[in-house]
HTML snippet that shows the backbone in 3Dmol.js (N, CA, C, O; Angstrom):
<script src="https://3Dmol.org/build/3Dmol-min.js"></script>
<div id="view" style="width:600px;height:400px;position:relative"></div>
<script>
const pdb = `
ATOM      1  N   MET A   1     -62.133 -86.322  27.880  1.00  0.00           N
ATOM      2  CA  MET A   1     -63.412 -86.558  28.484  1.00  0.00           C
ATOM      3  C   MET A   1     -64.479 -86.279  27.443  1.00  0.00           C
ATOM      4  O   MET A   1     -64.387 -85.312  26.688  1.00  0.00           O
ATOM      5  N   ARG A   2     -65.506 -87.143  27.406  1.00  0.00           N
ATOM      6  CA  ARG A   2     -66.594 -86.975  26.444  1.00  0.00           C
ATOM      7  C   ARG A   2     -67.931 -86.977  27.169  1.00  0.00           C
ATOM      8  O   ARG A   2     -68.126 -87.709  28.139  1.00  0.00           O
ATOM      9  N   LEU A   3     -68.843 -86.151  26.688  1.00  0.00           N
ATOM     10  CA  LEU A   3     -70.216 -86.143  27.156  1.00  0.00           C
ATOM     11  C   LEU A   3     -71.017 -87.033  26.226  1.00  0.00           C
ATOM     12  O   LEU A   3     -71.009 -86.826  25.012  1.00  0.00           O
ATOM     13  N   VAL A   4     -71.716 -88.031  26.781  1.00  0.00           N
ATOM     14  CA  VAL A   4     -72.527 -88.939  25.973  1.00  0.00           C
ATOM     15  C   VAL A   4     -73.926 -89.031  26.573  1.00  0.00           C
ATOM     16  O   VAL A   4     -74.128 -88.756  27.756  1.00  0.00           O
ATOM     17  N   PHE A   5     -74.892 -89.423  25.737  1.00  0.00           N
ATOM     18  CA  PHE A   5     -76.251 -89.659  26.192  1.00  0.00           C
ATOM     19  C   PHE A   5     -76.585 -91.114  25.920  1.00  0.00           C
ATOM     20  O   PHE A   5     -76.497 -91.573  24.781  1.00  0.00           O
ATOM     21  N   ASN A   6     -76.970 -91.842  26.963  1.00  0.00           N
ATOM     22  CA  ASN A   6     -77.378 -93.233  26.840  1.00  0.00           C
ATOM     23  C   ASN A   6     -78.890 -93.247  26.687  1.00  0.00           C
ATOM     24  O   ASN A   6     -79.615 -93.097  27.670  1.00  0.00           O
ATOM     25  N   ALA A   7     -79.370 -93.426  25.469  1.00  0.00           N
ATOM     26  CA  ALA A   7     -80.812 -93.380  25.197  1.00  0.00           C
ATOM     27  C   ALA A   7     -81.558 -94.489  25.925  1.00  0.00           C
ATOM     28  O   ALA A   7     -82.681 -94.275  26.381  1.00  0.00           O
ATOM     29  N   ALA A   8     -80.958 -95.671  26.043  1.00  0.00           N
ATOM     30  CA  ALA A   8     -81.618 -96.789  26.712  1.00  0.00           C
ATOM     31  C   ALA A   8     -81.892 -96.476  28.175  1.00  0.00           C
ATOM     32  O   ALA A   8     -82.926 -96.871  28.714  1.00  0.00           O
ATOM     33  N   ARG A   9     -80.977 -95.773  28.816  1.00  0.00           N
ATOM     34  CA  ARG A   9     -81.144 -95.403  30.226  1.00  0.00           C
ATOM     35  C   ARG A   9     -81.738 -94.010  30.398  1.00  0.00           C
ATOM     36  O   ARG A   9     -82.196 -93.649  31.482  1.00  0.00           O
ATOM     37  N   GLY A  10     -81.727 -93.244  29.333  1.00  0.00           N
ATOM     38  CA  GLY A  10     -82.234 -91.883  29.415  1.00  0.00           C
ATOM     39  C   GLY A  10     -81.396 -90.982  30.292  1.00  0.00           C
ATOM     40  O   GLY A  10     -81.927 -90.125  30.998  1.00  0.00           O
ATOM     41  N   GLU A  11     -80.057 -91.175  30.250  1.00  0.00           N
ATOM     42  CA  GLU A  11     -79.187 -90.362  31.101  1.00  0.00           C
ATOM     43  C   GLU A  11     -77.927 -89.935  30.366  1.00  0.00           C
ATOM     44  O   GLU A  11     -77.472 -90.590  29.428  1.00  0.00           O
ATOM     45  N   HIS A  12     -77.382 -88.817  30.820  1.00  0.00           N
ATOM     46  CA  HIS A  12     -76.110 -88.307  30.309  1.00  0.00           C
ATOM     47  C   HIS A  12     -74.989 -88.865  31.181  1.00  0.00           C
ATOM     48  O   HIS A  12     -75.205 -89.220  32.340  1.00  0.00           O
ATOM     49  N   ALA A  13     -73.801 -88.937  30.614  1.00  0.00           N
ATOM     50  CA  ALA A  13     -72.628 -89.355  31.375  1.00  0.00           C
ATOM     51  C   ALA A  13     -71.395 -88.695  30.785  1.00  0.00           C
ATOM     52  O   ALA A  13     -71.318 -88.430  29.585  1.00  0.00           O
ATOM     53  N   LEU A  14     -70.438 -88.437  31.658  1.00  0.00           N
ATOM     54  CA  LEU A  14     -69.117 -87.980  31.240  1.00  0.00           C
ATOM     55  C   LEU A  14     -68.205 -89.193  31.296  1.00  0.00           C
ATOM     56  O   LEU A  14     -68.124 -89.867  32.323  1.00  0.00           O
ATOM     57  N   LEU A  15     -67.522 -89.471  30.203  1.00  0.00           N
ATOM     58  CA  LEU A  15     -66.635 -90.627  30.117  1.00  0.00           C
ATOM     59  C   LEU A  15     -65.195 -90.170  30.042  1.00  0.00           C
ATOM     60  O   LEU A  15     -64.848 -89.277  29.269  1.00  0.00           O
ATOM     61  N   SER A  16     -64.372 -90.790  30.850  1.00  0.00           N
ATOM     62  CA  SER A  16     -62.933 -90.600  30.753  1.00  0.00           C
ATOM     63  C   SER A  16     -62.324 -91.992  30.775  1.00  0.00           C
ATOM     64  O   SER A  16     -63.037 -92.960  31.040  1.00  0.00           O
ATOM     65  N   PRO A  17     -61.046 -92.123  30.510  1.00  0.00           N
ATOM     66  CA  PRO A  17     -60.456 -93.466  30.511  1.00  0.00           C
ATOM     67  C   PRO A  17     -60.612 -94.199  31.845  1.00  0.00           C
ATOM     68  O   PRO A  17     -60.648 -95.429  31.870  1.00  0.00           O
ATOM     69  N   GLU A  18     -60.704 -93.462  32.945  1.00  0.00           N
ATOM     70  CA  GLU A  18     -60.755 -94.085  34.263  1.00  0.00           C
ATOM     71  C   GLU A  18     -62.157 -94.160  34.869  1.00  0.00           C
ATOM     72  O   GLU A  18     -62.398 -95.004  35.732  1.00  0.00           O
ATOM     73  N   THR A  19     -63.086 -93.305  34.444  1.00  0.00           N
ATOM     74  CA  THR A  19     -64.360 -93.215  35.149  1.00  0.00           C
ATOM     75  C   THR A  19     -65.532 -92.935  34.215  1.00  0.00           C
ATOM     76  O   THR A  19     -65.374 -92.501  33.074  1.00  0.00           O
ATOM     77  N   ILE A  20     -66.699 -93.204  34.754  1.00  0.00           N
ATOM     78  CA  ILE A  20     -67.957 -92.777  34.148  1.00  0.00           C
ATOM     79  C   ILE A  20     -68.694 -92.005  35.228  1.00  0.00           C
ATOM     80  O   ILE A  20     -68.866 -92.498  36.343  1.00  0.00           O
ATOM     81  N   TRP A  21     -69.131 -90.790  34.899  1.00  0.00           N
ATOM     82  CA  TRP A  21     -69.830 -89.943  35.858  1.00  0.00           C
ATOM     83  C   TRP A  21     -71.206 -89.659  35.295  1.00  0.00           C
ATOM     84  O   TRP A  21     -71.345 -88.866  34.364  1.00  0.00           O
ATOM     85  N   ALA A  22     -72.245 -90.309  35.860  1.00  0.00           N
ATOM     86  CA  ALA A  22     -73.617 -90.066  35.417  1.00  0.00           C
ATOM     87  C   ALA A  22     -74.050 -88.687  35.901  1.00  0.00           C
ATOM     88  O   ALA A  22     -73.872 -88.347  37.070  1.00  0.00           O
ATOM     89  N   ILE A  23     -74.620 -87.896  34.993  1.00  0.00           N
ATOM     90  CA  ILE A  23     -75.059 -86.550  35.342  1.00  0.00           C
ATOM     91  C   ILE A  23     -76.480 -86.333  34.824  1.00  0.00           C
ATOM     92  O   ILE A  23     -76.931 -87.020  33.908  1.00  0.00           O
ATOM     93  N   ASN A  24     -77.171 -85.374  35.422  1.00  0.00           N
ATOM     94  CA  ASN A  24     -78.529 -85.068  34.978  1.00  0.00           C
ATOM     95  C   ASN A  24     -78.486 -84.087  33.801  1.00  0.00           C
ATOM     96  O   ASN A  24     -77.418 -83.661  33.365  1.00  0.00           O
ATOM     97  N   ALA A  25     -79.666 -83.747  33.308  1.00  0.00           N
ATOM     98  CA  ALA A  25     -79.752 -82.866  32.137  1.00  0.00           C
ATOM     99  C   ALA A  25     -79.137 -81.491  32.410  1.00  0.00           C
ATOM    100  O   ALA A  25     -78.521 -80.901  31.522  1.00  0.00           O
ATOM    101  N   THR A  26     -79.298 -80.987  33.618  1.00  0.00           N
ATOM    102  CA  THR A  26     -78.706 -79.693  33.962  1.00  0.00           C
ATOM    103  C   THR A  26     -77.180 -79.778  33.920  1.00  0.00           C
ATOM    104  O   THR A  26     -76.516 -78.878  33.406  1.00  0.00           O
ATOM    105  N   GLY A  27     -76.634 -80.856  34.460  1.00  0.00           N
ATOM    106  CA  GLY A  27     -75.184 -81.062  34.414  1.00  0.00           C
ATOM    107  C   GLY A  27     -74.682 -81.143  32.983  1.00  0.00           C
ATOM    108  O   GLY A  27     -73.642 -80.575  32.650  1.00  0.00           O
ATOM    109  N   ALA A  28     -75.420 -81.848  32.139  1.00  0.00           N
ATOM    110  CA  ALA A  28     -75.041 -81.949  30.724  1.00  0.00           C
ATOM    111  C   ALA A  28     -75.069 -80.578  30.067  1.00  0.00           C
ATOM    112  O   ALA A  28     -74.195 -80.256  29.262  1.00  0.00           O
ATOM    113  N   ALA A  29     -76.069 -79.770  30.407  1.00  0.00           N
ATOM    114  CA  ALA A  29     -76.158 -78.417  29.839  1.00  0.00           C
ATOM    115  C   ALA A  29     -74.962 -77.577  30.275  1.00  0.00           C
ATOM    116  O   ALA A  29     -74.423 -76.805  29.482  1.00  0.00           O
ATOM    117  N   ILE A  30     -74.546 -77.722  31.535  1.00  0.00           N
ATOM    118  CA  ILE A  30     -73.375 -76.984  32.021  1.00  0.00           C
ATOM    119  C   ILE A  30     -72.146 -77.397  31.226  1.00  0.00           C
ATOM    120  O   ILE A  30     -71.387 -76.541  30.771  1.00  0.00           O
ATOM    121  N   VAL A  31     -71.940 -78.706  31.053  1.00  0.00           N
ATOM    122  CA  VAL A  31     -70.771 -79.192  30.309  1.00  0.00           C
ATOM    123  C   VAL A  31     -70.776 -78.629  28.896  1.00  0.00           C
ATOM    124  O   VAL A  31     -69.740 -78.191  28.396  1.00  0.00           O
ATOM    125  N   GLU A  32     -71.932 -78.639  28.255  1.00  0.00           N
ATOM    126  CA  GLU A  32     -72.020 -78.120  26.891  1.00  0.00           C
ATOM    127  C   GLU A  32     -71.698 -76.632  26.816  1.00  0.00           C
ATOM    128  O   GLU A  32     -71.184 -76.159  25.802  1.00  0.00           O
ATOM    129  N   LEU A  33     -71.997 -75.892  27.882  1.00  0.00           N
ATOM    130  CA  LEU A  33     -71.731 -74.454  27.899  1.00  0.00           C
ATOM    131  C   LEU A  33     -70.297 -74.114  28.308  1.00  0.00           C
ATOM    132  O   LEU A  33     -69.869 -72.972  28.143  1.00  0.00           O
ATOM    133  N   CYS A  34     -69.560 -75.070  28.832  1.00  0.00           N
ATOM    134  CA  CYS A  34     -68.159 -74.850  29.225  1.00  0.00           C
ATOM    135  C   CYS A  34     -67.294 -74.854  27.970  1.00  0.00           C
ATOM    136  O   CYS A  34     -66.741 -75.883  27.580  1.00  0.00           O
ATOM    137  N   ASP A  35     -67.190 -73.701  27.358  1.00  0.00           N
ATOM    138  CA  ASP A  35     -66.455 -73.592  26.099  1.00  0.00           C
ATOM    139  C   ASP A  35     -65.162 -72.789  26.228  1.00  0.00           C
ATOM    140  O   ASP A  35     -64.492 -72.519  25.232  1.00  0.00           O
ATOM    141  N   GLY A  36     -64.820 -72.414  27.445  1.00  0.00           N
ATOM    142  CA  GLY A  36     -63.615 -71.622  27.643  1.00  0.00           C
ATOM    143  C   GLY A  36     -63.812 -70.142  27.374  1.00  0.00           C
ATOM    144  O   GLY A  36     -62.900 -69.346  27.596  1.00  0.00           O
ATOM    145  N   GLN A  37     -64.991 -69.763  26.900  1.00  0.00           N
ATOM    146  CA  GLN A  37     -65.302 -68.366  26.613  1.00  0.00           C
ATOM    147  C   GLN A  37     -66.262 -67.780  27.643  1.00  0.00           C
ATOM    148  O   GLN A  37     -66.143 -66.614  28.020  1.00  0.00           O
ATOM    149  N   ARG A  38     -67.211 -68.593  28.093  1.00  0.00           N
ATOM    150  CA  ARG A  38     -68.242 -68.115  29.031  1.00  0.00           C
ATOM    151  C   ARG A  38     -67.725 -68.159  30.465  1.00  0.00           C
ATOM    152  O   ARG A  38     -66.970 -69.055  30.844  1.00  0.00           O
ATOM    153  N   THR A  39     -68.145 -67.175  31.251  1.00  0.00           N
ATOM    154  CA  THR A  39     -67.858 -67.180  32.679  1.00  0.00           C
ATOM    155  C   THR A  39     -68.921 -68.021  33.391  1.00  0.00           C
ATOM    156  O   THR A  39     -69.938 -68.385  32.802  1.00  0.00           O
ATOM    157  N   ILE A  40     -68.669 -68.319  34.660  1.00  0.00           N
ATOM    158  CA  ILE A  40     -69.663 -69.041  35.468  1.00  0.00           C
ATOM    159  C   ILE A  40     -70.964 -68.251  35.501  1.00  0.00           C
ATOM    160  O   ILE A  40     -72.042 -68.836  35.389  1.00  0.00           O
ATOM    161  N   ALA A  41     -70.881 -66.935  35.652  1.00  0.00           N
ATOM    162  CA  ALA A  41     -72.083 -66.092  35.688  1.00  0.00           C
ATOM    163  C   ALA A  41     -72.851 -66.175  34.370  1.00  0.00           C
ATOM    164  O   ALA A  41     -74.081 -66.218  34.376  1.00  0.00           O
ATOM    165  N   GLU A  42     -72.146 -66.199  33.253  1.00  0.00           N
ATOM    166  CA  GLU A  42     -72.813 -66.300  31.947  1.00  0.00           C
ATOM    167  C   GLU A  42     -73.474 -67.672  31.767  1.00  0.00           C
ATOM    168  O   GLU A  42     -74.572 -67.770  31.218  1.00  0.00           O
ATOM    169  N   ILE A  43     -72.802 -68.723  32.230  1.00  0.00           N
ATOM    170  CA  ILE A  43     -73.388 -70.060  32.158  1.00  0.00           C
ATOM    171  C   ILE A  43     -74.644 -70.112  33.016  1.00  0.00           C
ATOM    172  O   ILE A  43     -75.672 -70.631  32.582  1.00  0.00           O
ATOM    173  N   ARG A  44     -74.568 -69.577  34.232  1.00  0.00           N
ATOM    174  CA  ARG A  44     -75.729 -69.554  35.137  1.00  0.00           C
ATOM    175  C   ARG A  44     -76.890 -68.788  34.503  1.00  0.00           C
ATOM    176  O   ARG A  44     -78.034 -69.238  34.573  1.00  0.00           O
ATOM    177  N   ALA A  45     -76.614 -67.655  33.896  1.00  0.00           N
ATOM    178  CA  ALA A  45     -77.663 -66.858  33.251  1.00  0.00           C
ATOM    179  C   ALA A  45     -78.302 -67.624  32.103  1.00  0.00           C
ATOM    180  O   ALA A  45     -79.521 -67.593  31.934  1.00  0.00           O
ATOM    181  N   GLU A  46     -77.491 -68.305  31.322  1.00  0.00           N
ATOM    182  CA  GLU A  46     -78.009 -69.107  30.217  1.00  0.00           C
ATOM    183  C   GLU A  46     -78.911 -70.228  30.736  1.00  0.00           C
ATOM    184  O   GLU A  46     -79.978 -70.484  30.178  1.00  0.00           O
ATOM    185  N   LEU A  47     -78.474 -70.888  31.803  1.00  0.00           N
ATOM    186  CA  LEU A  47     -79.272 -71.977  32.374  1.00  0.00           C
ATOM    187  C   LEU A  47     -80.582 -71.473  32.955  1.00  0.00           C
ATOM    188  O   LEU A  47     -81.605 -72.152  32.871  1.00  0.00           O
ATOM    189  N   ARG A  48     -80.554 -70.295  33.540  1.00  0.00           N
ATOM    190  CA  ARG A  48     -81.794 -69.728  34.095  1.00  0.00           C
ATOM    191  C   ARG A  48     -82.817 -69.465  33.004  1.00  0.00           C
ATOM    192  O   ARG A  48     -84.014 -69.407  33.286  1.00  0.00           O
ATOM    193  N   GLY A  49     -82.376 -69.305  31.773  1.00  0.00           N
ATOM    194  CA  GLY A  49     -83.296 -69.160  30.660  1.00  0.00           C
ATOM    195  C   GLY A  49     -83.894 -70.491  30.228  1.00  0.00           C
ATOM    196  O   GLY A  49     -84.918 -70.521  29.546  1.00  0.00           O
ATOM    197  N   GLN A  50     -83.255 -71.599  30.624  1.00  0.00           N
ATOM    198  CA  GLN A  50     -83.708 -72.933  30.228  1.00  0.00           C
ATOM    199  C   GLN A  50     -84.437 -73.679  31.337  1.00  0.00           C
ATOM    200  O   GLN A  50     -85.326 -74.484  31.058  1.00  0.00           O
ATOM    201  N   TYR A  51     -84.076 -73.423  32.585  1.00  0.00           N
ATOM    202  CA  TYR A  51     -84.604 -74.174  33.725  1.00  0.00           C
ATOM    203  C   TYR A  51     -85.254 -73.219  34.722  1.00  0.00           C
ATOM    204  O   TYR A  51     -84.871 -72.054  34.830  1.00  0.00           O
ATOM    205  N   ASP A  52     -86.239 -73.734  35.442  1.00  0.00           N
ATOM    206  CA  ASP A  52     -86.963 -72.914  36.417  1.00  0.00           C
ATOM    207  C   ASP A  52     -86.079 -72.451  37.565  1.00  0.00           C
ATOM    208  O   ASP A  52     -86.119 -71.281  37.945  1.00  0.00           O
ATOM    209  N   GLN A  53     -85.285 -73.352  38.118  1.00  0.00           N
ATOM    210  CA  GLN A  53     -84.487 -73.000  39.284  1.00  0.00           C
ATOM    211  C   GLN A  53     -83.027 -73.370  39.083  1.00  0.00           C
ATOM    212  O   GLN A  53     -82.692 -74.528  38.832  1.00  0.00           O
ATOM    213  N   VAL A  54     -82.183 -72.391  39.193  1.00  0.00           N
ATOM    214  CA  VAL A  54     -80.738 -72.605  39.173  1.00  0.00           C
ATOM    215  C   VAL A  54     -80.180 -71.761  40.306  1.00  0.00           C
ATOM    216  O   VAL A  54     -80.143 -70.534  40.215  1.00  0.00           O
ATOM    217  N   ALA A  55     -79.744 -72.425  41.380  1.00  0.00           N
ATOM    218  CA  ALA A  55     -79.216 -71.714  42.547  1.00  0.00           C
ATOM    219  C   ALA A  55     -77.866 -71.089  42.205  1.00  0.00           C
ATOM    220  O   ALA A  55     -77.129 -71.594  41.358  1.00  0.00           O
ATOM    221  N   ASP A  56     -77.559 -69.987  42.876  1.00  0.00           N
ATOM    222  CA  ASP A  56     -76.337 -69.236  42.584  1.00  0.00           C
ATOM    223  C   ASP A  56     -75.073 -70.094  42.622  1.00  0.00           C
ATOM    224  O   ASP A  56     -74.224 -69.966  41.741  1.00  0.00           O
ATOM    225  N   GLY A  57     -74.933 -70.956  43.611  1.00  0.00           N
ATOM    226  CA  GLY A  57     -73.700 -71.726  43.751  1.00  0.00           C
ATOM    227  C   GLY A  57     -73.671 -73.035  42.994  1.00  0.00           C
ATOM    228  O   GLY A  57     -72.622 -73.675  42.923  1.00  0.00           O
ATOM    229  N   ASP A  58     -74.797 -73.456  42.422  1.00  0.00           N
ATOM    230  CA  ASP A  58     -74.857 -74.776  41.775  1.00  0.00           C
ATOM    231  C   ASP A  58     -73.884 -74.916  40.613  1.00  0.00           C
ATOM    232  O   ASP A  58     -73.167 -75.913  40.528  1.00  0.00           O
ATOM    233  N   VAL A  59     -73.849 -73.946  39.730  1.00  0.00           N
ATOM    234  CA  VAL A  59     -72.977 -74.031  38.559  1.00  0.00           C
ATOM    235  C   VAL A  59     -71.521 -74.038  39.001  1.00  0.00           C
ATOM    236  O   VAL A  59     -70.724 -74.839  38.512  1.00  0.00           O
ATOM    237  N   GLN A  60     -71.176 -73.160  39.910  1.00  0.00           N
ATOM    238  CA  GLN A  60     -69.791 -73.084  40.379  1.00  0.00           C
ATOM    239  C   GLN A  60     -69.366 -74.389  41.048  1.00  0.00           C
ATOM    240  O   GLN A  60     -68.256 -74.864  40.809  1.00  0.00           O
ATOM    241  N   ARG A  61     -70.224 -74.977  41.880  1.00  0.00           N
ATOM    242  CA  ARG A  61     -69.893 -76.247  42.536  1.00  0.00           C
ATOM    243  C   ARG A  61     -69.739 -77.369  41.510  1.00  0.00           C
ATOM    244  O   ARG A  61     -68.832 -78.195  41.619  1.00  0.00           O
ATOM    245  N   PHE A  62     -70.625 -77.396  40.514  1.00  0.00           N
ATOM    246  CA  PHE A  62     -70.548 -78.449  39.497  1.00  0.00           C
ATOM    247  C   PHE A  62     -69.259 -78.330  38.705  1.00  0.00           C
ATOM    248  O   PHE A  62     -68.569 -79.328  38.498  1.00  0.00           O
ATOM    249  N   VAL A  63     -68.923 -77.130  38.259  1.00  0.00           N
ATOM    250  CA  VAL A  63     -67.692 -76.931  37.476  1.00  0.00           C
ATOM    251  C   VAL A  63     -66.467 -77.260  38.332  1.00  0.00           C
ATOM    252  O   VAL A  63     -65.519 -77.871  37.839  1.00  0.00           O
ATOM    253  N   ALA A  64     -66.477 -76.862  39.606  1.00  0.00           N
ATOM    254  CA  ALA A  64     -65.352 -77.181  40.490  1.00  0.00           C
ATOM    255  C   ALA A  64     -65.202 -78.696  40.634  1.00  0.00           C
ATOM    256  O   ALA A  64     -64.083 -79.208  40.616  1.00  0.00           O
ATOM    257  N   ALA A  65     -66.311 -79.413  40.776  1.00  0.00           N
ATOM    258  CA  ALA A  65     -66.257 -80.872  40.872  1.00  0.00           C
ATOM    259  C   ALA A  65     -65.756 -81.473  39.567  1.00  0.00           C
ATOM    260  O   ALA A  65     -64.987 -82.435  39.580  1.00  0.00           O
ATOM    261  N   LEU A  66     -66.180 -80.922  38.460  1.00  0.00           N
ATOM    262  CA  LEU A  66     -65.746 -81.394  37.146  1.00  0.00           C
ATOM    263  C   LEU A  66     -64.235 -81.267  37.000  1.00  0.00           C
ATOM    264  O   LEU A  66     -63.565 -82.200  36.558  1.00  0.00           O
ATOM    265  N   VAL A  67     -63.713 -80.125  37.369  1.00  0.00           N
ATOM    266  CA  VAL A  67     -62.278 -79.874  37.257  1.00  0.00           C
ATOM    267  C   VAL A  67     -61.504 -80.743  38.247  1.00  0.00           C
ATOM    268  O   VAL A  67     -60.477 -81.323  37.894  1.00  0.00           O
ATOM    269  N   THR A  68     -61.991 -80.833  39.483  1.00  0.00           N
ATOM    270  CA  THR A  68     -61.298 -81.595  40.518  1.00  0.00           C
ATOM    271  C   THR A  68     -61.290 -83.094  40.221  1.00  0.00           C
ATOM    272  O   THR A  68     -60.255 -83.750  40.330  1.00  0.00           O
ATOM    273  N   LYS A  69     -62.444 -83.625  39.847  1.00  0.00           N
ATOM    274  CA  LYS A  69     -62.560 -85.073  39.665  1.00  0.00           C
ATOM    275  C   LYS A  69     -62.107 -85.555  38.300  1.00  0.00           C
ATOM    276  O   LYS A  69     -61.647 -86.689  38.164  1.00  0.00           O
ATOM    277  N   HIS A  70     -62.232 -84.710  37.290  1.00  0.00           N
ATOM    278  CA  HIS A  70     -62.064 -85.217  35.925  1.00  0.00           C
ATOM    279  C   HIS A  70     -61.075 -84.427  35.075  1.00  0.00           C
ATOM    280  O   HIS A  70     -60.974 -84.696  33.878  1.00  0.00           O
ATOM    281  N   GLY A  71     -60.375 -83.507  35.608  1.00  0.00           N
ATOM    282  CA  GLY A  71     -59.431 -82.735  34.826  1.00  0.00           C
ATOM    283  C   GLY A  71     -60.099 -81.555  34.144  1.00  0.00           C
ATOM    284  O   GLY A  71     -61.318 -81.405  34.228  1.00  0.00           O
ATOM    285  N   MET A  72     -59.336 -80.731  33.484  1.00  0.00           N
ATOM    286  CA  MET A  72     -59.867 -79.484  32.959  1.00  0.00           C
ATOM    287  C   MET A  72     -60.330 -79.562  31.514  1.00  0.00           C
ATOM    288  O   MET A  72     -61.086 -78.694  31.078  1.00  0.00           O
ATOM    289  N   GLU A  73     -59.913 -80.558  30.757  1.00  0.00           N
ATOM    290  CA  GLU A  73     -60.276 -80.594  29.342  1.00  0.00           C
ATOM    291  C   GLU A  73     -61.544 -81.390  29.133  1.00  0.00           C
ATOM    292  O   GLU A  73     -61.686 -82.496  29.654  1.00  0.00           O
ATOM    293  N   VAL A  74     -62.454 -80.835  28.380  1.00  0.00           N
ATOM    294  CA  VAL A  74     -63.707 -81.493  28.069  1.00  0.00           C
ATOM    295  C   VAL A  74     -63.864 -81.529  26.561  1.00  0.00           C
ATOM    296  O   VAL A  74     -63.761 -80.501  25.892  1.00  0.00           O
ATOM    297  N   ASP A  75     -64.110 -82.704  26.037  1.00  0.00           N
ATOM    298  CA  ASP A  75     -64.337 -82.896  24.597  1.00  0.00           C
ATOM    299  C   ASP A  75     -65.823 -83.088  24.388  1.00  0.00           C
ATOM    300  O   ASP A  75     -66.392 -84.046  24.911  1.00  0.00           O
ATOM    301  N   HIS A  76     -66.475 -82.204  23.633  1.00  0.00           N
ATOM    302  CA  HIS A  76     -67.917 -82.287  23.400  1.00  0.00           C
ATOM    303  C   HIS A  76     -68.260 -83.211  22.253  1.00  0.00           C
ATOM    304  O   HIS A  76     -69.443 -83.427  21.991  1.00  0.00           O
ATOM    305  N   GLY A  77     -67.305 -83.754  21.570  1.00  0.00           N
ATOM    306  CA  GLY A  77     -67.574 -84.563  20.383  1.00  0.00           C
ATOM    307  C   GLY A  77     -67.573 -85.975  20.652  1.00  0.00           C
ATOM    308  O   GLY A  77     -67.786 -86.777  19.742  1.00  0.00           O
TER     309      GLY A  77
END
`;
const viewer = $3Dmol.createViewer("view");
viewer.addModel(pdb, "pdb");
viewer.setStyle({}, {cartoon: {color: "spectrum"}});
viewer.zoomTo();
viewer.render();
</script>
């Protein structure tokens, strides 16, 4: 799975062989922070430093959807 930015559309997307999942900037930031070292709480804390509002369950729900829909491996390159 790869995280890409489509400049023409101004949107991020996760690409896998089977799907394209358009995500917002917050979702892209979560994917970039999913490095296998940070906990959900650490990712949430980092995002709260970047964005005005990050609800407690948002990061956990996004990561759960990422794992459920797209598998566990994420390639940032």
